[in-house]
C-alpha positions as CSV (number, residue, x, y, z in Angstrom):
1,X,17.9,32.6,-24.1
2,X,15.3,29.8,-23.5
3,X,16.4,26.8,-21.6
4,X,17.0,23.9,-24.0
5,X,15.2,21.3,-21.9
6,X,12.0,19.5,-21.9
7,X,10.6,16.3,-20.3
8,X,11.2,13.1,-22.4
9,X,8.3,11.8,-24.4
10,X,7.0,8.5,-23.3
11,X,7.9,6.3,-20.4
12,X,10.9,3.9,-20.1
13,X,8.9,1.8,-17.7
14,X,6.9,0.1,-20.5
15,X,9.5,-1.6,-22.8
16,X,9.3,-3.5,-25.1
17,X,6.1,-1.9,-26.5
18,X,4.8,-5.1,-28.2
19,X,1.6,-7.1,-28.2
20,X,0.9,-9.2,-25.2
21,X,1.4,-12.9,-25.6
22,X,-2.2,-13.6,-24.7
23,X,-5.4,-11.7,-24.5
24,X,-5.8,-13.1,-20.9
25,X,-3.5,-11.2,-18.6
26,X,-1.0,-13.1,-16.4
27,X,-0.5,-12.4,-12.6
28,X,3.1,-12.8,-11.8
29,X,3.0,-11.9,-8.1
30,X,0.6,-12.5,-5.2
31,X,0.3,-10.7,-1.9
32,X,1.0,-12.4,1.5
33,X,-2.4,-12.8,3.3
34,X,-2.9,-14.7,6.5
35,X,-6.5,-15.6,6.0
36,X,-7.3,-18.7,4.0
37,X,-9.1,-17.2,0.9
38,X,-8.5,-17.1,-2.8
39,X,-6.4,-14.0,-3.5
40,X,-8.0,-13.0,-6.8
41,X,-11.0,-13.2,-9.0
42,X,-11.9,-12.4,-12.6
43,X,-14.8,-10.9,-14.6
44,X,-15.8,-9.4,-18.0
45,X,-15.7,-5.7,-18.6
46,X,-19.1,-4.3,-19.5
47,X,-18.7,-0.5,-19.8
48,X,-18.6,2.7,-17.8
49,X,-21.4,4.7,-16.2
50,X,-21.7,7.1,-13.2
51,X,-23.3,6.6,-9.8
52,X,-24.4,9.0,-7.1
53,X,-23.4,8.1,-3.6
54,X,-23.3,9.6,-0.2
55,X,-19.7,10.2,1.0
56,X,-19.2,8.1,4.2
57,X,-15.5,9.0,4.9
58,X,-15.5,11.1,8.0
59,X,-12.2,12.7,7.0
60,X,-13.5,13.9,3.7
61,X,-14.8,17.5,3.3
62,X,-17.8,16.1,1.5
63,X,-18.8,13.8,4.4
64,X,-22.6,13.2,4.3
65,X,-23.0,14.9,0.9
66,X,-23.9,13.3,-2.4
67,X,-21.1,12.9,-4.9
68,X,-20.9,11.6,-8.5
69,X,-18.5,8.8,-9.1
70,X,-17.4,7.4,-12.5
71,X,-17.4,3.6,-12.3
72,X,-16.7,0.6,-14.5
73,X,-19.1,-2.2,-14.5
74,X,-17.6,-5.7,-14.4
75,X,-19.7,-8.9,-14.7
76,X,-18.4,-11.5,-12.3
77,X,-20.0,-14.9,-12.7
78,X,-18.9,-17.6,-10.3
79,X,-15.6,-19.3,-11.0
80,X,-15.4,-23.1,-11.1
81,X,-12.5,-24.8,-9.3
82,X,-11.4,-27.4,-11.8
83,X,-8.1,-28.3,-10.3
84,X,-5.3,-27.5,-7.9
85,X,-1.6,-27.2,-8.3
86,X,1.0,-27.2,-5.5
87,X,4.5,-25.7,-5.6
88,X,7.8,-26.2,-3.7
89,X,10.9,-24.0,-3.6
90,X,13.3,-24.8,-6.3
91,X,16.7,-23.5,-7.4
92,X,15.2,-21.0,-9.8
93,X,12.0,-20.2,-7.8
94,X,8.8,-22.1,-7.3
95,X,8.5,-25.5,-9.0
96,X,5.3,-27.4,-9.5
97,X,5.4,-30.8,-7.7
98,X,1.8,-31.9,-7.9
99,X,-1.4,-31.4,-9.8
100,X,-4.9,-32.6,-9.3
101,X,-8.0,-32.2,-11.6
102,X,-11.6,-32.5,-10.4
103,X,-13.2,-35.9,-11.2
104,X,-16.1,-34.2,-13.0
105,X,-15.2,-31.3,-15.3
106,X,-17.6,-29.0,-17.1
107,X,-18.4,-29.9,-20.7
108,X,-17.2,-26.6,-22.0
109,X,-13.6,-27.3,-20.8
110,X,-13.4,-29.7,-23.8
111,X,-13.0,-26.5,-25.9
112,X,-9.8,-25.7,-24.0
113,X,-8.0,-29.0,-23.3
114,X,-8.5,-32.7,-23.0
115,X,-9.2,-33.9,-19.5
116,X,-7.2,-36.8,-18.0
117,X,-9.0,-40.1,-18.8
118,X,-6.8,-42.6,-16.9
119,X,-8.7,-44.8,-14.5
120,X,-8.1,-44.1,-10.8
121,X,-6.5,-40.8,-11.8
122,X,-8.1,-38.8,-9.0
123,X,-7.1,-41.2,-6.2
124,X,-3.5,-41.6,-7.6
125,X,-2.8,-37.9,-7.9
126,X,-4.4,-37.1,-4.5
127,X,-2.1,-39.7,-3.0
128,X,0.9,-38.1,-4.6
129,X,0.0,-34.7,-3.3
130,X,-0.4,-36.1,0.2
131,X,3.1,-37.6,0.0
132,X,4.7,-34.2,-0.8
133,X,2.5,-32.2,1.6
134,X,5.5,-31.3,3.8
135,X,7.3,-29.8,0.8
136,X,4.5,-27.6,-0.3
137,X,5.3,-23.8,-0.2
138,X,2.3,-22.4,-2.2
139,X,-1.1,-23.7,-3.3
140,X,-3.0,-22.4,-6.3
141,X,-6.5,-23.1,-7.5
142,X,-7.0,-23.9,-11.2
143,X,-10.2,-22.1,-12.0
144,X,-12.4,-21.8,-15.1
145,X,-14.7,-18.9,-16.0
146,X,-18.3,-19.6,-17.0
147,X,-19.1,-17.3,-19.9
148,X,-22.0,-19.4,-21.0
149,X,-24.2,-18.0,-18.1
150,X,-23.3,-14.4,-18.9
151,X,-24.6,-12.1,-21.6
152,X,-21.4,-12.4,-23.6
153,X,-22.6,-15.0,-26.1
154,X,-19.5,-17.2,-26.0
155,X,-18.9,-20.6,-24.6
156,X,-15.2,-21.2,-24.4
157,X,-14.0,-20.6,-20.8
158,X,-10.7,-19.1,-19.7
159,X,-8.5,-21.3,-17.4
160,X,-6.0,-19.8,-15.1
161,X,-4.5,-20.1,-11.6
162,X,-5.4,-18.2,-8.4
163,X,-3.2,-18.4,-5.3
164,X,-4.6,-19.2,-1.9
165,X,-3.7,-17.3,1.3
166,X,-2.8,-18.7,4.7
167,X,-0.2,-21.3,5.6
168,X,0.5,-24.0,3.0
169,X,-1.2,-26.8,5.0
170,X,-4.3,-24.7,5.5
171,X,-4.3,-23.6,1.9
172,X,-4.1,-27.2,0.7
173,X,-7.0,-28.3,2.9
174,X,-9.1,-25.4,1.5
175,X,-8.2,-26.3,-2.1
176,X,-9.1,-29.9,-1.7
177,X,-12.4,-29.0,-0.1
178,X,-13.4,-26.6,-2.9
179,X,-12.3,-28.8,-5.7
180,X,-15.1,-29.1,-8.3
181,X,-17.2,-26.4,-6.6
182,X,-17.9,-22.8,-7.4
183,X,-16.3,-19.6,-5.8
184,X,-18.4,-16.5,-5.6
185,X,-17.0,-13.0,-5.7
186,X,-18.5,-12.3,-2.3
187,X,-16.1,-14.9,-0.8
188,X,-13.1,-12.9,-2.0
189,X,-14.0,-9.2,-1.9
190,X,-16.6,-7.0,-0.2
191,X,-17.8,-3.5,-0.9
192,X,-15.1,-0.9,-0.1
193,X,-12.2,-3.2,-0.7
194,X,-9.3,-2.0,-2.8
195,X,-8.2,-4.3,-5.7
196,X,-5.5,-4.4,-8.3
197,X,-6.9,-4.7,-11.8
198,X,-4.8,-6.6,-14.4
199,X,-5.8,-6.7,-18.0
200,X,-4.7,-6.3,-21.6
201,X,-5.3,-2.8,-22.9
202,X,-7.2,-1.9,-26.0
203,X,-5.2,-2.6,-29.2
204,X,-4.6,0.3,-31.5
205,X,-2.4,-1.3,-34.1
206,X,0.7,0.4,-35.8
207,X,0.8,4.0,-34.9
208,X,3.2,7.0,-35.4
209,X,5.3,8.7,-32.8
210,X,2.8,11.4,-32.0
211,X,0.1,9.0,-30.8
212,X,2.5,6.3,-29.5
213,X,4.8,8.6,-27.4
214,X,3.1,12.0,-27.3
215,X,5.8,13.6,-29.4
216,X,5.2,17.3,-30.1
217,X,4.2,18.1,-33.7
218,X,6.7,20.3,-35.6
219,X,5.4,23.6,-37.1
220,X,4.0,23.4,-40.5
221,X,6.2,25.8,-42.3
222,X,8.8,25.5,-45.1
223,X,11.8,24.5,-43.0
224,X,10.0,21.4,-41.8
225,X,9.5,20.1,-45.4
226,X,10.4,16.5,-44.5
227,X,7.4,16.0,-42.2
228,X,5.6,17.3,-39.2
229,X,4.3,14.3,-37.2
230,X,7.7,12.8,-36.8
231,X,10.8,13.2,-34.7
232,X,13.6,15.6,-35.7
233,X,16.5,13.2,-35.2
234,X,16.7,9.5,-34.7
235,X,20.1,9.8,-33.1
236,X,23.8,10.1,-34.1
237,X,25.7,8.1,-36.7
238,X,26.9,5.8,-34.0
239,X,25.7,3.8,-32.2
240,X,23.4,2.6,-35.0
241,X,20.2,2.4,-33.0
242,X,19.2,4.5,-30.0
243,X,16.9,2.2,-28.1
244,X,14.9,4.9,-26.3
245,X,14.3,7.1,-29.3
246,X,10.6,7.3,-30.2
247,X,9.8,5.2,-33.3
248,X,6.5,4.2,-34.9
249,X,5.2,0.8,-33.9
250,X,2.6,-1.3,-32.1
251,X,0.4,0.7,-29.8
252,X,-2.0,-0.9,-27.3
253,X,-2.7,-4.5,-26.5
254,X,-0.2,-4.3,-23.7
255,X,-0.7,-6.0,-20.3
256,X,-1.2,-3.3,-17.6
257,X,-1.8,-3.3,-13.9
258,X,-3.7,-0.5,-12.1
259,X,-3.3,-0.5,-8.4
260,X,-5.8,0.1,-5.6
261,X,-9.1,0.5,-7.4
262,X,-12.0,0.7,-5.0
263,X,-15.1,-1.6,-5.2
264,X,-18.1,0.7,-4.6
265,X,-20.8,-2.0,-5.0
266,X,-21.4,-5.7,-5.4
267,X,-24.8,-6.5,-6.9
268,X,-26.8,-9.3,-8.5
269,X,-28.6,-8.7,-11.8
270,X,-31.1,-11.4,-11.1
271,X,-32.6,-9.4,-8.1
272,X,-32.1,-5.8,-9.2
273,X,-32.3,-4.1,-12.6
274,X,-28.9,-2.9,-13.7
275,X,-29.3,-3.3,-17.5
276,X,-30.2,-0.3,-19.8
277,X,-33.4,-0.6,-21.8
278,X,-31.6,-1.8,-24.9
279,X,-28.8,-3.6,-23.2
280,X,-25.2,-2.6,-22.7
281,X,-23.6,-1.3,-25.9
282,X,-21.4,-3.9,-27.5
283,X,-21.9,-6.3,-24.6
284,X,-25.5,-7.3,-24.1
285,X,-27.3,-8.0,-20.8
286,X,-25.7,-8.7,-17.4
287,X,-27.2,-12.0,-16.2
288,X,-25.1,-12.8,-13.1
289,X,-23.4,-10.8,-10.3
290,X,-21.6,-7.6,-11.1
291,X,-19.2,-5.1,-9.3
292,X,-18.8,-1.4,-9.7
293,X,-15.1,-0.4,-9.7
294,X,-14.4,3.3,-9.1
295,X,-12.7,4.9,-12.1
296,X,-11.5,3.3,-15.4
297,X,-9.7,0.0,-15.9
298,X,-7.7,-1.3,-18.8
299,X,-9.2,-3.4,-21.6
300,X,-11.9,-3.4,-24.2
301,X,-15.6,-4.3,-23.6
302,X,-16.1,-8.1,-23.2
303,X,-12.4,-8.6,-22.3
304,X,-11.5,-10.7,-19.2
305,X,-10.0,-8.6,-16.4
306,X,-8.4,-10.1,-13.4
307,X,-8.9,-8.7,-9.9
308,X,-6.2,-9.3,-7.3
309,X,-6.0,-8.4,-3.6
310,X,-3.9,-5.3,-3.3
311,X,-0.2,-5.8,-3.2
312,X,0.3,-2.2,-2.1
313,X,-2.2,-2.2,0.8
314,X,-3.9,1.1,1.5
315,X,-5.7,2.1,4.7
316,X,-9.4,1.0,4.2
317,X,-11.9,3.8,3.7
318,X,-15.7,3.5,4.2
319,X,-17.3,3.2,0.7
320,X,-20.0,5.7,-0.3
321,X,-23.6,4.6,0.1
322,X,-24.7,4.3,-3.5
323,X,-28.2,5.8,-4.0
324,X,-28.4,6.0,-7.8
325,X,-26.8,4.0,-10.7
326,X,-27.1,5.5,-14.1
327,X,-28.2,3.1,-16.9
328,X,-28.1,5.8,-19.5
329,X,-25.3,4.0,-21.3
330,X,-26.1,5.3,-24.8
331,X,-27.1,8.8,-26.1
332,X,-30.8,8.9,-26.9
333,X,-31.8,10.1,-30.4
334,X,-33.5,13.5,-30.2
335,X,-36.8,14.1,-32.0
């Protein structure tokens, strides 16, 4: 007799399966880094292509040979540091004890929030931060994206926090020096680095159990007259609801983190041609810097994806030497 066992359908690691609160992902944890640098960056997903590179890892059986790598293109315009926020240890975790906004903010930030207009605001808030310097446990930059200079065609920036590595005093000095200035992706990452990619996945709406959980379809014969793309039983009479039983519902638009994605290349569209002849499908033209991330990443085209220094650090490996980047992003019509 066959064994009455099979792996469960779906994962219990991702509950509740509901829509993310915001289309901009949140980073809830930052790694501990001794160097005084921002611990993350952000960019806009462009699409996927393939590259040909020479394998430079001496431990690989393909060392010195050309290999094909699937990559995701992410446009990474500079981030503008519009403010800083300092935290101290509280009873329930970190507690914000000071905040300082740059004296001159970009005009596009008016689309997001109203800037402080009080006279002598900058001097007063900076003095308050200096008074609590000894209590500071963590320093974060408040940064704004600059979508206006990209090929997106939108103006409203995203505003979020990025932690700073190093000791609290060093991080605070770094933040005060960079207030109002831009941060380039090259200051945070370099080619060959591993990054954690955090984004909100593609939304797929209300779906059935076959698509949502991978439940097996039942045979299409007369005994299954009540349906085929459904589960056989939702559970016993009591308890009333079995929480982990597959049910139809929201699929996609969930926040997801993919760990240890390798950056194969950091380039600049202003000095090298990365755009296909007709532009990137559903995106447009890359106008600023870009990175090539090995493999796929969550999110739809044009969606903001956040890049964080790896929290599960891997041994660094020499990146392949990229010799060819495919710009054949759309099938050409024949004839």
